[in-house]
C-alpha positions in Angstrom: -5.8 14.6 87.2 -3.4 12.9 84.7 -2.4 9.3 85.1 1.4 9.3 85.5 1.6 5.9 83.6 0.3 7.8 80.6 3.4 10.2 80.6 5.9 8.3 78.5 3.1 7.7 75.8 2.3 11.5 75.7 5.8 12.4 75.5 6.3 9.8 72.6 3.1 11.1 70.8 4.4 14.9 71.1 8.2 13.9 69.7 6.3 12.1 66.6 4.3 14.9 66.1 7.3 17.5 65.8 9.0 15.2 63.6 6.3 15.0 61.4 5.4 18.7 61.0 9.1 19.5 60.4 9.2 17.0 57.8 6.1 18.1 56.2 7.6 21.7 55.9 10.9 20.6 54.5 9.2 18.3 52.0 7.0 21.0 50.8 9.9 23.6 50.4 12.0 21.0 48.5 8.9 20.3 46.2 8.5 23.8 45.3 12.0 24.4 44.5 12.2 21.3 42.6 9.0 21.8 40.6 10.2 25.3 39.5 13.6 24.0 38.1 11.9 21.1 36.5 9.5 23.4 35.0 12.0 25.6 33.8 14.5 23.1 32.4 12.1 20.7 31.1 9.4 23.0 29.7 11.7 25.4 27.7 13.2 22.9 25.1 9.4 21.5 24.9 8.1 25.2 24.2 10.7 25.8 21.7 10.0 22.5 20.0 6.2 23.4 20.1 6.8 26.8 18.7 8.9 25.7 16.0 6.5 23.1 15.2 3.7 25.9 15.0 5.9 27.9 12.8 6.3 25.0 10.6 2.8 24.0 10.6 2.2 28.0 9.4 4.7 27.6 6.7 2.9 24.3 5.3 -0.4 26.1 5.7 0.9 29.4 3.7 2.7 26.9 1.2 -0.4 24.8 0.7 -2.6 28.1 0.2 -0.4 29.3 -2.5 -0.2 25.8 -4.1 -3.8 25.5 -4.0 -4.5 28.8 -5.8 -1.9 28.1 -8.3 -3.3 24.8 -9.2 -6.8 26.3 -9.4 -5.5 28.9 -11.7 -3.5 26.7 -13.8 -6.5 24.4 -14.3 -8.5 27.4 -15.3 -5.8 28.1 -18.1 -5.5 24.7 -19.1 -9.0 24.2 -19.6 -9.1 27.2 -22.1 -5.7 26.0 -23.7 -7.0 22.5 -24.4 -10.0 24.0 -26.5 -9.5 22.9 -30.0 -10.2 26.5 -31.7 -7.5 28.0 -29.3 -5.1 25.2 -30.6 -5.9 26.5 -34.0 -5.2 29.9 -33.4 -2.0 29.2 -31.8 -1.0 26.9 -34.8 -1.7 29.7 -37.1 -4.4 27.9 -38.8 -7.1 30.5 -37.7 -7.3 34.1 -36.5 -9.7 35.5 -33.8 -8.6 38.3 -31.9 -11.6 37.9 -29.5 -11.0 34.4 -28.7 -9.7 34.7 -25.3 -12.1 37.4 -24.6 -14.8 35.1 -25.8 -13.9 32.2 -23.3 -13.3 34.7 -20.4 -16.9 36.0 -20.9 -18.5 32.3 -20.7 -16.3 31.2 -17.6 -16.8 32.1 -14.1 -13.9 34.7 -13.9 -11.3 34.7 -10.9 -11.4 38.0 -9.2 -7.6 37.9 -9.3 -7.1 37.7 -12.9 -5.5 40.7 -14.6 -4.8 39.7 -18.1 -4.6 36.8 -20.4 -2.6 36.4 -23.5 -1.8 33.6 -26.1 1.8 33.5 -27.4 3.1 31.3 -30.2 6.2 28.7 -30.0 8.5 31.8 -30.8 7.2 33.7 -28.0 5.3 36.3 -30.1 2.0 37.4 -28.8 -1.2 36.4 -30.8 -4.1 37.4 -28.8 -4.3 39.3 -25.5 -7.1 40.4 -23.3 -6.6 43.2 -20.6 -2.8 43.1 -21.0 -1.2 46.3 -19.3 1.6 48.5 -20.7 5.0 48.2 -19.3 4.5 51.5 -17.1 1.4 50.2 -15.4 2.5 46.3 -15.1 4.4 44.4 -12.4 6.1 42.1 -15.2 7.7 43.7 -18.3 6.7 42.8 -21.6 10.2 41.2 -22.2 9.9 39.2 -19.1 6.6 37.8 -20.2 8.0 37.1 -23.7 10.9 35.3 -22.2 8.9 33.2 -20.0 6.4 32.4 -22.9 9.6 31.5 -25.0 10.8 29.2 -22.2 7.4 27.5 -21.7 7.1 26.8 -25.3 10.3 24.7 -25.0 9.4 21.0 -24.4 12.3 20.6 -22.1 11.4 23.9 -19.9 11.9 23.4 -16.2 9.2 24.3 -13.7 10.9 27.7 -12.9 9.5 28.6 -16.5 5.9 28.0 -15.5 5.6 30.7 -12.9 7.0 34.1 -12.2 6.4 36.2 -9.1 6.4 39.8 -8.2 4.7 42.1 -5.8 2.8 45.6 -5.4 1.2 47.2 -2.4 -0.8 44.5 -0.8 -0.8 42.0 -3.4 1.2 39.1 -4.7 1.5 38.8 -8.6 2.0 35.5 -10.2 2.7 35.2 -13.9 1.3 31.6 -14.9 2.4 29.8 -18.1 0.3 26.8 -19.7 1.4 25.2 -22.8 -1.0 24.9 -25.6 -0.7 21.2 -27.1 -1.6 19.6 -30.5 -1.4 16.0 -29.3 1.8 15.7 -27.6 3.6 18.8 -29.3 3.7 22.3 -27.8 2.2 24.7 -30.3 1.9 28.0 -28.0 1.7 29.2 -24.5 -1.3 30.7 -22.6 0.0 33.4 -20.3 -1.9 34.9 -17.4 -1.2 37.4 -14.7 -2.9 37.1 -11.2 -2.9 39.6 -8.6 -3.4 37.7 -5.2 -4.2 39.6 -2.1 -1.4 39.1 0.2 -4.0 39.3 3.3 -5.8 36.4 1.8 -2.8 34.1 0.7 -0.6 35.2 3.7 -2.9 36.1 6.7 -1.5 37.6 9.8 -0.6 35.1 12.5 1.1 35.0 16.0 4.5 33.1 14.9 5.4 34.9 11.8 7.1 38.3 11.6 6.5 38.2 7.7 5.9 35.7 4.8 7.2 36.2 1.3 6.6 34.4 -1.9 9.9 34.2 -4.1 11.5 32.6 -6.9 14.4 30.1 -6.9 16.7 32.8 -8.0 15.4 35.3 -5.5 15.9 32.6 -2.9 19.6 32.1 -3.7 20.0 35.8 -3.5 18.5 36.1 0.2 21.1 37.7 2.6 22.8 34.9 4.7 21.6 36.2 8.0 18.0 36.4 6.9 18.2 32.9 5.3 19.6 31.2 8.5 16.6 32.6 10.3 14.0 31.7 7.9 12.0 28.8 7.3 11.6 27.8 3.5 9.1 25.7 1.9 9.7 25.0 -2.0 7.3 24.2 -4.5 9.5 22.4 -7.0 6.5 21.9 -9.5 6.1 25.7 -9.8 9.8 26.7 -9.3 9.0 29.0 -6.3 9.2 28.8 -2.6 7.3 30.2 0.5 9.8 32.2 2.8 8.7 32.7 6.7 10.7 34.7 9.2 9.4 33.7 12.8 8.7 36.5 15.3 11.5 35.5 17.7 10.8 38.2 20.3 7.1 37.4 20.6 8.0 33.6 20.8 10.4 34.2 23.6 8.0 36.4 25.6 5.2 33.8 25.3 7.7 31.1 26.7 8.7 33.2 29.8 5.1 34.0 30.5 4.0 30.4 30.4 6.8 29.1 32.6 6.1 31.7 35.1 2.3 31.0 35.3 3.2 27.1 35.4 5.4 27.6 38.4 2.7 29.5 40.3 0.1 27.0 39.4 2.4 24.2 40.6 3.2 25.9 43.7 -0.4 26.6 44.7 -1.4 23.0 44.2 1.4 21.8 46.1 0.6 24.0 49.1 -3.0 22.8 49.1 -1.9 19.1 48.8 0.7 19.3 51.6 -2.2 21.4 53.7 -4.5 18.6 53.4 -1.7 15.8 53.8 -0.7 17.6 57.1 -4.1 17.6 58.2 -5.0 14.2 57.7 -1.5 12.9 58.7 -2.3 13.7 62.5 -5.1 11.1 62.4 -3.7 8.7 59.8 -0.1 8.5 60.5 0.9 9.6 64.0 -2.0 8.0 66.0 -1.7 4.5 64.0 1.9 4.8 64.4 1.8 4.6 68.4 -0.8 2.1 68.1 1.2 -0.1 65.9 4.0 -0.2 68.5 1.4 -1.5 71.1 0.3 -4.4 68.7 3.7 -5.5 68.1 4.2 -6.3 71.4 1.0 -8.2 71.8 2.0 -10.2 68.5 5.1 -11.2 70.0 3.4 -14.2 71.6 1.5 -15.2 68.4 5.1 -15.2 66.6 6.4 -17.7 69.0 3.9 -20.2 68.1 4.5 -19.6 64.3 8.1 -19.5 64.5 8.5 -23.1 64.0 5.8 -23.7 61.3 6.8 -25.3 58.0 4.4 -23.0 56.3 5.4 -19.2 55.5 3.4 -17.0 57.8 3.4 -13.4 57.8 1.3 -10.8 60.0 0.2 -7.5 58.5 -1.6 -4.2 59.8 -4.6 -2.8 58.4 -2.6 -1.0 55.6 -1.2 -4.5 54.5 2.3 -3.8 55.7 4.3 -6.6 57.1 5.1 -6.7 60.8 6.3 -9.9 61.4 7.2 -13.1 59.3 8.5 -16.5 60.2 11.7 -18.2 58.8 9.9 -20.3 56.4 8.3 -17.3 54.9 12.3 -16.2 54.5 13.2 -19.5 53.0 10.3 -19.5 50.4 10.5 -15.9 49.5 14.1 -15.1 49.8 13.5 -12.0 51.8 14.8 -11.6 55.5 12.6 -10.4 58.2 14.3 -6.9 58.1 13.8 -6.6 54.4 10.2 -7.6 54.3 9.0 -5.7 57.7 7.2 -2.4 56.8 6.5 -3.7 53.1 3.4 -4.6 51.6 3.7 -8.3 50.3 1.6 -7.4 47.1 4.3 -4.9 46.2 7.3 -7.2 46.9 6.1 -10.4 45.9 3.7 -9.9 43.1 5.0 -9.3 39.4 3.7 -9.1 35.9 2.9 -12.8 36.1 0.6 -12.5 39.0 -3.1 -12.9 38.0 -4.6 -9.5 38.3 -8.2 -11.0 38.8 -6.8 -12.9 41.8 -5.1 -9.6 43.2 -8.4 -8.0 42.9 -10.1 -10.8 44.8 -7.4 -10.5 47.5 -7.8 -6.6 48.0 -11.9 -7.0 48.1 -11.4 -9.7 50.9 -9.0 -7.5 52.9 -11.1 -4.4 52.5 -14.1 -6.3 53.8 -12.0 -8.0 56.5 -13.3 -11.4 55.3 -11.1 -14.7 55.2 -10.2 -15.7 52.0 -8.1 -18.7 50.4 -6.7 -18.6 46.7 -4.0 -19.9 44.5 -1.3 -17.3 43.4 2.0 -17.1 41.6 4.5 -15.1 43.4 8.3 -13.9 42.6 11.0 -14.4 45.0 14.1 -12.2 45.7 16.0 -14.0 43.3 13.5 -13.8 40.5 12.1 -17.3 40.7 8.5 -17.6 40.4 6.5 -20.1 42.5 3.0 -21.0 43.4 1.4 -20.7 46.6 -2.0 -21.6 48.4 -2.8 -18.5 50.1 -5.0 -18.3 53.4 -5.8 -14.9 54.9 -7.7 -14.2 58.2 -8.4 -11.2 60.0 -7.0 -10.6 63.7 -9.3 -8.9 66.0 -8.7 -7.2 69.4 -10.7 -8.2 72.5 -13.4 -5.5 71.6 -13.8 -7.2 68.3 -12.1 -4.7 66.0 -9.8 -5.7 63.5 -6.1 -4.7 64.0 -4.4 -6.8 61.0 -4.3 -10.0 59.2 -2.5 -13.3 59.2 -1.6 -15.1 55.9 -0.4 -18.8 55.7 1.3 -19.5 52.4 1.8 -23.5 51.3 4.2 -24.1 48.5 2.2 -25.7 45.7 4.6 -25.1 42.6 5.2 -28.6 41.9 1.7 -29.5 41.9 0.9 -26.6 39.6 3.9 -27.5 37.2 2.3 -31.1 36.8 -1.2 -29.6 36.2 0.2 -27.0 33.6 2.0 -29.8 31.8 -1.3 -31.9 31.3 -3.0 -28.9 30.1 -0.1 -27.6 27.8 -0.2 -31.2 26.1 -3.9 -31.1 25.5 -3.5 -27.7 24.0 -0.6 -28.4 21.8 -2.7 -31.5 20.2 -5.6 -29.1 19.6 -3.2 -26.2 18.3 -1.7 -28.7 15.8 -4.9 -29.8 14.4 -6.3 -26.3 13.9 -3.5 -24.2 13.1 -0.7 -23.9 10.5 2.6 -25.2 12.0 4.8 -22.5 10.1 2.9 -19.3 10.7 0.9 -20.4 13.8 -2.3 -18.9 12.1 -5.6 -21.0 12.2 -5.9 -23.3 9.3 -8.6 -24.2 6.6 -10.3 -26.5 9.0 -10.8 -23.6 11.6 -12.2 -21.5 8.7 -14.6 -24.3 7.7 -15.9 -24.8 11.5 -16.3 -21.0 11.7 -18.2 -20.7 8.4 -20.1 -23.7 9.4 -21.0 -22.2 12.9 -22.2 -19.0 11.5 -24.2 -20.8 8.6 -26.1 -22.5 11.4 -27.2 -19.3 13.0 -29.9 -17.7 11.4 -29.4 -13.9 10.4 -25.4 -14.1 11.1 -23.7 -12.3 8.4 -20.0 -12.7 7.0 -17.4 -10.7 5.5 -14.6 -12.7 3.6 -11.2 -11.2 2.6 -9.0 -13.3 0.2 -5.5 -12.7 -0.2 -2.9 -14.2 -2.5 0.7 -13.2 -2.5 2.0 -11.9 -6.0 5.4 -13.0 -7.3 5.7 -15.3 -4.5 7.3 -18.1 -6.7 10.1 -15.7 -7.7 11.1 -15.4 -3.9 11.3 -19.0 -3.5 13.2 -19.3 -6.9 15.7 -16.7 -6.3 16.1 -16.8 -2.7 15.2 -20.1 -1.5 12.3 -21.5 0.6 13.7 -20.2 3.8 13.1 -16.6 2.5 9.7 -17.7 1.3 8.9 -19.1 4.8 10.0 -15.8 6.3 7.9 -13.9 3.9 4.6 -16.1 4.9 5.4 -15.4 8.6 6.0 -11.5 8.2 2.5 -11.5 6.1 1.0 -13.6 9.0 2.0 -11.0 11.5 0.6 -8.3 9.4 -2.7 -10.2 9.4 -2.4 -10.6 13.3 -1.6 -7.0 13.8 -4.2 -5.4 11.4 -7.2 -7.5 12.6 -9.3 -6.9 15.6 -10.6 -9.3 18.5 -13.2 -11.6 16.7 -11.7 -11.5 13.3 -10.3 -14.8 12.2 -7.1 -14.7 10.2 -6.4 -18.1 8.2 -3.7 -19.5 6.0 -5.5 -21.9 3.7 -2.3 -23.2 2.2 0.8 -22.0 0.1 0.8 -18.2 -0.3 -2.9 -17.9 0.4 -4.6 -16.5 3.3 -8.2 -15.6 4.1 -9.8 -13.1 6.7 -13.2 -14.0 8.2 -14.3 -10.8 10.0 -16.3 -10.5 13.0 -20.1 -10.3 12.3 -21.4 -7.0 11.6 -18.6 -5.8 9.4 -19.7 -4.6 6.1 -17.8 -4.8 2.6 -16.7 -1.3 3.1 -14.8 -2.1 6.3 -13.2 -5.3 4.5 -12.0 -3.0 1.7 -10.3 -0.7 4.2 -8.7 -3.5 6.0 -7.5 -5.1 2.9 -5.9 -1.8 1.8 -4.1 -1.2 4.9 -2.8 -5.0 4.7 -1.5 -4.3 1.2 0.2 -1.1 2.0 2.1 -3.0 4.6 2.6 -6.1 2.6 4.3 -4.0 -0.4 6.8 -2.7 1.8 10.4 -4.1 1.4 11.3 -6.9 3.9 14.9 -7.7 5.0 16.1 -11.2 4.8 19.6 -12.0 6.0 20.6 -8.8 4.6 18.7 -9.1 1.3 15.7 -7.0 0.4 12.3 -9.0 -0.4 9.7 -7.7 -2.2 6.2 -9.1 -2.7 2.9 -7.8 -3.6 -0.7 -8.9 -2.9 -4.0 -9.2 -4.6 -7.1 -9.0 -2.4 -10.7 -10.1 -3.1 -13.6 -9.2 -0.8 -17.0 -10.3 -0.5 -19.9 -9.8 2.0 -23.3 -11.3 2.6 -24.6 -8.1 3.8 -24.5 -6.9 0.0 -27.1 -9.4 -0.7 -25.3 -11.2 -3.9 -24.3 -14.1 -2.2 -25.3 -16.8 0.4 -23.0 -18.0 3.1 -21.8 -21.1 1.2 -20.8 -19.2 -1.8 -18.8 -16.3 0.1 -15.3 -17.8 -0.5 -16.3 -18.4 -4.2 -17.2 -14.8 -4.5 -14.0 -13.6 -2.9 -12.0 -15.7 -5.2 -13.8 -14.2 -8.1 -13.0 -10.6 -6.8 -9.3 -11.8 -6.1 -9.2 -13.3 -9.8 -10.3 -9.8 -11.0 -7.6 -7.9 -9.0 -4.8 -10.3 -10.7 -6.5 -9.7 -14.1 -6.2 -5.9 -13.5 -2.5 -5.8 -12.6 -2.3 -7.3 -9.3 -1.4 -5.4 -6.0 -4.9 -4.3 -5.9 -8.2 -4.8 -3.8 -11.2 -5.7 -5.6 -15.0 -6.0 -4.0 -17.4 -8.8 -5.2 -19.9 -5.9 -6.3 -23.1 -6.2 -8.5 -21.0 -5.5 -11.6 -18.3 -8.5 -10.7 -21.5 -10.6 -9.9 -23.1 -9.8 -13.3 -19.7 -10.6 -15.0 -19.4 -13.8 -12.9 -22.9 -14.8 -14.1 -22.2 -13.7 -17.6 -18.8 -15.7 -17.5 -20.8 -18.8 -16.3 -23.0 -18.5 -19.3 -20.2 -17.6 -21.6 -18.3 -20.9 -20.3 -21.7 -22.9 -21.0 -21.6 -21.4 -24.6 -17.8 -22.1 -25.0 -18.3 -25.7 -24.4 -21.2 -25.7 -27.1 -18.9 -24.0 -29.4 -16.0 -26.5 -29.0 -18.7 -29.2 -29.5 -20.0 -27.6 -32.6 -16.5 -26.5 -33.8 -18.0 -22.8 -34.1 -14.5 -21.1 -33.7 -13.0 -19.8 -37.0 -9.6 -18.8 -38.1 -8.9 -15.5 -39.5 -5.8 -14.5 -41.8 -4.0 -11.4 -41.3 -1.5 -11.1 -44.2 2.3 -10.6 -44.0 4.0 -8.7 -46.4 7.7 -8.7 -47.8 9.2 -5.2 -46.9 11.2 -4.7 -50.0 8.7 -5.9 -52.6 5.5 -5.9 -50.5 4.5 -9.3 -51.7 2.3 -11.3 -49.5 4.8 -13.8 -47.8 2.4 -15.2 -45.3 -0.5 -15.0 -42.8 -1.0 -15.1 -39.2 -3.7 -17.4 -38.2 -6.1 -15.7 -35.4 -9.1 -17.1 -33.8 -12.6 -15.6 -33.9 -15.9 -17.0 -32.5 -19.5 -16.0 -34.0 -21.7 -17.6 -31.4 -25.2 -18.3 -32.6 -26.6 -17.5 -29.1 -24.1 -14.5 -28.0 -23.1 -13.2 -31.5 -19.6 -12.0 -32.1 -17.3 -12.6 -29.1 -13.6 -11.0 -29.3 -10.8 -13.3 -28.2 -10.0 -11.2 -25.3 -13.4 -12.0 -24.0 -13.5 -15.8 -24.5 -9.9 -16.9 -24.4 -9.7 -16.3 -20.8 -12.7 -18.5 -20.1 -11.2 -21.2 -22.6 -8.1 -21.1 -20.5 -10.0 -21.7 -17.4 -11.7 -24.6 -18.9 -8.5 -25.9 -19.8 -9.7 -26.2 -23.5 -7.3 -24.0 -25.2 -5.7 -27.0 -26.8 -9.3 -28.0 -28.2 -9.9 -24.6 -29.8 -6.3 -24.6 -31.3 -7.1 -27.7 -32.8 -10.4 -26.8 -34.5 -8.4 -23.6 -35.8 -5.6 -25.4 -37.0 -7.7 -27.9 -38.8 -10.0 -25.3 -40.4 -7.1 -23.2 -41.5 -5.5 -25.9 -43.4 -8.5 -26.9 -45.2 -9.1 -23.1 -46.2 -5.7 -23.1 -47.3 -6.5 -25.7 -49.6 -9.4 -24.2 -50.9 -7.6 -21.1 -51.5 -4.9 -23.0 -53.6 -7.6 -24.3 -55.6 -8.8 -20.5 -56.5 -5.1 -19.9 -57.7 -4.2 -18.3 -54.1 -1.0 -19.7 -52.7 -0.2 -19.1 -49.0 3.6 -19.2 -48.7 3.6 -19.7 -45.0 0.7 -20.2 -42.3 1.6 -19.1 -38.9 -0.2 -20.1 -35.7 0.3 -19.0 -31.9 1.0 -22.2 -29.6 1.7 -22.7 -26.1 4.8 -24.4 -24.7 2.7 -27.3 -24.0 1.6 -27.7 -27.4 5.2 -27.8 -28.5 5.7 -30.7 -26.0 3.0 -32.7 -27.0 4.1 -35.5 -29.5 0.8 -35.5 -31.4 1.5 -32.0 -32.6 4.6 -33.3 -34.8 2.3 -36.1 -36.2 -0.2 -33.6 -37.0 2.5 -31.2 -39.0 3.8 -34.4 -40.8 0.3 -34.9 -42.3 -0.2 -31.4 -43.3 3.4 -30.6 -44.6 3.1 -33.2 -47.5 0.8 -30.9 -49.5 -0.2 -28.1 -47.5 1.6 -24.6 -46.9 4.8 -24.2 -44.9 3.8 -24.1 -41.0 5.0 -21.3 -38.5 4.5 -21.6 -34.7 4.6 -18.4 -32.8 5.8 -18.8 -29.2 5.2 -16.1 -26.7 8.4 -14.1 -25.5 7.7 -15.1 -22.1 8.8 -18.9 -23.1 12.5 -17.5 -23.1 12.4 -16.8 -19.3 10.5 -20.0 -18.3 11.9 -23.4 -17.5 12.8 -24.9 -21.0 12.5 -28.5 -20.2 14.3 -31.3 -22.3 11.0 -32.3 -23.2 10.1 -28.7 -24.6 13.7 -28.8 -26.6 13.0 -32.0 -28.0 9.6 -30.9 -29.4 11.1 -27.9 -31.0 13.9 -30.5 -32.8 11.2 -32.5 -34.0 9.2 -29.7 -35.5 12.4 -28.2 -37.1 12.9 -31.6 -38.7 9.4 -31.2 -40.4 10.4 -27.7 -41.7 8.3 -25.7 -39.2 9.4 -22.0 -38.7 9.9 -21.2 -35.0 9.0 -17.5 -34.4 9.0 -15.6 -31.2 5.9 -13.6 -30.6 5.8 -10.1 -29.1 9.6 -9.7 -28.6 10.3 -6.7 -26.6 7.3 -6.9 -24.2 9.5 -7.1 -21.3 10.4 -10.7 -20.7 13.2 -12.1 -23.0 16.8 -12.3 -22.5 19.5 -12.7 -25.2 20.6 -16.0 -23.4 17.0 -17.5 -23.7 17.0 -16.5 -27.2 20.2 -18.0 -28.2 18.8 -21.5 -26.4 15.4 -21.1 -28.4 17.1 -20.6 -31.8 14.0 -19.4 -33.5 13.7 -18.4 -37.1 11.7 -15.3 -37.0 11.5 -12.6 -34.4 8.2 -10.7 -34.4 8.7 -7.2 -32.6 6.0 -6.3 -30.2 3.6 -3.3 -31.7 4.3 -1.3 -28.6 7.9 -1.0 -29.8 6.8 -0.3 -33.4 4.1 2.1 -33.4 5.9 5.0 -31.6 8.8 4.8 -34.2 7.2 7.9 -36.3 7.7 10.3 -33.6 10.1 8.9 -31.1 13.8 8.7 -31.9 14.6 6.8 -28.9 12.1 4.0 -29.8 13.6 4.1 -33.4 17.2 3.5 -32.0 15.9 0.7 -29.9 14.4 -1.2 -33.0 17.5 -0.6 -34.7 19.4 -2.3 -32.2 17.1 -5.2 -32.2 17.4 -5.8 -35.7 21.1 -5.6 -35.8 21.0 -8.1 -33.0 18.8 -10.2 -35.1 21.1 -9.8 -38.1 24.0 -11.1 -35.9 21.9 -14.4 -34.9 20.7 -14.9 -38.6 17.1 -14.2 -37.7 14.2 -12.7 -39.7 12.4 -9.7 -38.1 8.6 -9.1 -38.6 7.0 -5.9 -37.4 3.6 -5.9 -35.9 1.5 -2.9 -35.5 2.5 -1.5 -38.8 -0.3 1.4 -38.8 0.6 3.8 -41.6 3.0 3.8 -44.8 5.3 6.1 -42.8 5.7 3.2 -40.3 6.6 0.8 -43.2 9.2 3.4 -44.9 10.9 3.8 -41.5 11.0 0.0 -40.9 12.1 -0.6 -44.4 15.1 1.7 -43.8 15.9 0.0 -40.5 16.2 -3.3 -42.3 13.1 -5.0 -41.3 12.1 -8.2 -43.5 8.2 -8.3 -43.1 5.3 -6.3 -42.3 2.1 -6.9 -40.5 -0.7 -4.4 -39.6 -3.4 -2.2 -40.4 -1.6 -0.3 -42.7 -1.8 -3.2 -45.3 -4.8 -5.5 -44.0 -6.9 -6.4 -40.8 -7.3 -9.9 -39.7 -9.8 -11.3 -42.5 -12.2 -14.2 -42.9 -11.4 -16.8 -45.4 -13.8 -15.1 -47.9 -12.5 -11.7 -47.3 -8.9 -12.8 -47.5 -9.9 -14.4 -51.0 -11.2 -11.1 -52.4 -8.2 -9.1 -50.9 -5.5 -11.6 -52.3 -7.2 -11.6 -55.8 -7.3 -7.8 -56.0 -4.3 -7.0 -54.4 -1.5 -5.4 -56.5 2.1 -4.9 -55.0 3.5 -2.2 -57.2 0.4 0.0 -56.4 0.7 -0.4 -52.8 4.2 0.3 -53.0 3.6 3.7 -54.3 1.0 5.2 -52.3 -0.8 2.4 -50.3 -4.1 3.9 -51.3 -5.5 0.8 -53.1 -4.8 -1.4 -50.0 -6.5 0.9 -47.8 -9.4 1.3 -49.9 -9.7 -2.7 -50.2 -9.2 -3.3 -46.5 -12.2 -0.8 -46.2 -14.4 -2.8 -48.5 -13.7 -6.3 -47.2 -13.8 -5.3 -43.5 
């Protein structure tokens, strides 16, 4: 017999159940329809894009296939074409009708090669192997000869290198490779390759057809065909790959995929909603009825908490709010109507809430245990506030838990005070260990980290040393604000490229150091440095202006077994120095070769000090000749060193070490003193040196002692000339530098600009310096025999010197043909191997006594013979 008091509850449960099932069915139908529409409208563009990408990838693959084949065959022909006997046949200096055949018999022969022929510059065939008649060939003799003639021209375009044709199942490629003698094209090596189309353009699911066409054929494609085709040009060969997509097949694929997708989604939704409905009866309907009963029981508890000053909420087992007091409304900003039915964690917690605390709360609620924590919440207005949150479970009379009560006490002010104290302490520590501009750790932090690793036996370390290139130029041209911007940008790159455990440090100025996490090898350090270099070299935008800097990197690692921990930075510095020496914008590793170089440089530095102490450095004289009479008009004094321990050392090896030791002035003094003494000895032998030139630095010009030394020498000795590097013209010419020049001019010292045209000078700087002689860099002189443009540039430089009243000396005069051209251009003085190498004082004495200008002016034979004898 049914209890009449249970009737309303049964009726209420039945009504809730009907509404639940109706809602499940409606939502299922809507979900299936929506999924179908979404699949259709969102998938089609994606599929089209995916198919277009697949077609593009196929085109790139086909283009790469044909490009690889052409490159391989071109290298094959280039190898034959660079053989000296092939060049001789092309020049007509030898005849060998079997030369091509002989090479092909000794080399691995490509299966696709049909014939090879050698043509001269006029397009006439010299030698051929396997060449077919016009009736059998894809390419006519006229077309082959025309392409050979174009390729023999030095200004031929890429299209003259390759011609394409087709036969049944094959692509035919006519490939031309120039045969050079030096930099001059003396002939053309032609070859035809029959490439199986099945191998070059294999069948695929996205292309209806693929073609290889020339640029001319490409421009003649029908408009409708060109509009549908995808084209990949190979500009270096003057051809293009044309792919026509299979439009019908692609459309069929899209339709089939959408149909399958909609069917799968519908099936998944049906299963999911069936499971949801089955679980909903127990999980949703029954708890809903029970919740209404518990709400009535909580009314009494709510009356007690209504007047509490602390915020109080009551939630059910699913953590949904079923009651909140006025204090909660005031603290959170949410009214009771807004918060009831919501989960406090969802409404009040935001990105500022500590996730670990949230997990701690969730664990306590799942285990139905009381908990007390401090947590940061967010009010309705977006204001963040801190609370001390206490949560306790609520139990029925039978002991089962039916919900939770939380009490929230506002501790925001207390937390702010605590945070202020912690922040002040951290700020003091931050300032002591970090760079104020970039925020990176400073040198002190690096020293602490290295010392910590050194204390732990077995710990390794990898150092990446970074120094920005041309950073001073940024400060000088754009200001220090731009420089600070660059330093901050580079610091961001270091932070982004390093991993957890790595230590990026700004050690000062534009210098940075990376201490990698232990376990990193030098190979990993090199890879990281290269990534950072690629990013640092990218242009930076500062207030609408483009800023460019580079960087040099040095990498050293204790795992390589070359350096202990305490010398690791020194090793990275050595690698960095080598990167700068080799052109900057580079990454160098402290490898065994560099280690040996460092040790050798250390030994060299020790011997240099001894050499300076024992005055082992010697002056060598390279004569300078009048361009019209070929008389000796002076000598340039060059330094040489014959070390008793190390033997003969060239200046390029020991001078950098001398500069590092700041001993360049000492070496210059030795050479200057000895050169003057030798000039006096030569005068006693009847050899008068009209002018003795020395290379000097700007600091030597500014040195007051230099004028006193010249004053003592100039009374009886030869005329003195000081050669100043062209770079001085763009550096700051201080008043002291200008005053030093004026003092030397008063002593009749010739001021000469060395290496003019090497890339530094400006006309304004030249006018300010007011030199007597301009020495043209040998890199401008040497090409004039075969380069009309260089000859024209030199003509303009000599013309400018005439306007300014300067004498012009040409360095690097290698041949008498150089001398003839320079004489015609108006050059005043010659210096170079065509006349004499740098000579010791004994060799120069023999040279000067034997030299006859009238003989040299006719053939130069006697001069060259004497050079060989005295070298």
